[in-house]
C-alpha positions as CSV (number, residue, x, y, z in Angstrom):
1,X,-25.8,-5.9,5.8
2,X,-23.4,-8.3,7.6
3,X,-23.6,-8.7,11.3
4,X,-20.7,-7.7,13.6
5,X,-20.0,-11.4,14.2
6,X,-19.6,-12.1,10.5
7,X,-17.3,-9.1,10.2
8,X,-15.2,-10.3,13.1
9,X,-15.0,-13.7,11.6
10,X,-13.8,-12.2,8.3
11,X,-11.2,-10.1,10.1
12,X,-9.9,-13.2,12.0
13,X,-9.6,-15.1,8.7
14,X,-7.7,-12.1,7.2
15,X,-5.3,-12.0,10.1
16,X,-4.6,-15.7,9.7
17,X,-4.1,-15.3,5.9
18,X,-1.7,-12.4,6.4
19,X,0.5,-14.5,8.7
20,X,0.8,-17.1,5.9
21,X,2.0,-14.6,3.3
22,X,5.8,-14.6,2.8
23,X,7.6,-11.5,4.1
24,X,8.8,-10.5,0.6
25,X,5.2,-10.6,-0.9
26,X,3.9,-8.7,2.1
27,X,6.5,-6.0,1.6
28,X,5.5,-5.7,-2.0
29,X,1.9,-5.3,-1.0
30,X,2.8,-2.6,1.5
31,X,4.9,-0.8,-1.1
32,X,2.1,-0.9,-3.7
33,X,-0.4,0.4,-1.1
34,X,1.9,3.3,-0.2
35,X,2.4,4.2,-3.8
36,X,-1.3,4.1,-4.7
37,X,-2.2,6.0,-1.5
38,X,0.3,8.7,-2.3
39,X,-0.9,8.9,-5.9
40,X,-4.5,9.2,-5.0
41,X,-3.7,11.7,-2.2
42,X,-1.8,13.9,-4.7
43,X,-4.6,13.6,-7.2
44,X,-7.2,14.7,-4.6
45,X,-5.0,17.8,-4.0
46,X,-5.0,18.6,-7.7
47,X,-1.6,17.2,-8.7
48,X,-1.2,16.5,-12.4
49,X,1.5,13.9,-11.9
50,X,0.8,10.5,-13.5
51,X,0.9,7.3,-11.6
52,X,4.3,6.5,-13.3
53,X,5.7,9.9,-12.4
54,X,4.7,9.4,-8.7
55,X,6.3,6.0,-8.8
56,X,9.5,7.4,-10.3
57,X,9.6,10.3,-7.8
58,X,9.2,7.9,-4.8
59,X,11.8,5.6,-6.2
60,X,14.3,8.5,-6.5
61,X,13.6,9.6,-2.9
62,X,14.1,6.0,-1.7
63,X,17.4,5.6,-3.6
64,X,18.7,8.9,-2.2
65,X,17.8,7.7,1.3
66,X,19.6,4.4,0.7
67,X,22.8,6.1,-0.4
68,X,22.9,8.4,2.6
């Protein structure tokens, strides 16, 4: 098991690395995380929606919000 010091060092490195990621790539990472989180949450609750169906559903909600 890693020590707390090693974990803190890894977190510091991660924070530095995140600052070096371009905003557009970071946005895509965040969108992907939100999609996967939503899909897995729905799956846990017993949803039969496929990953693609969840993706399409979220995209349709997003496009409606953009139009309003």
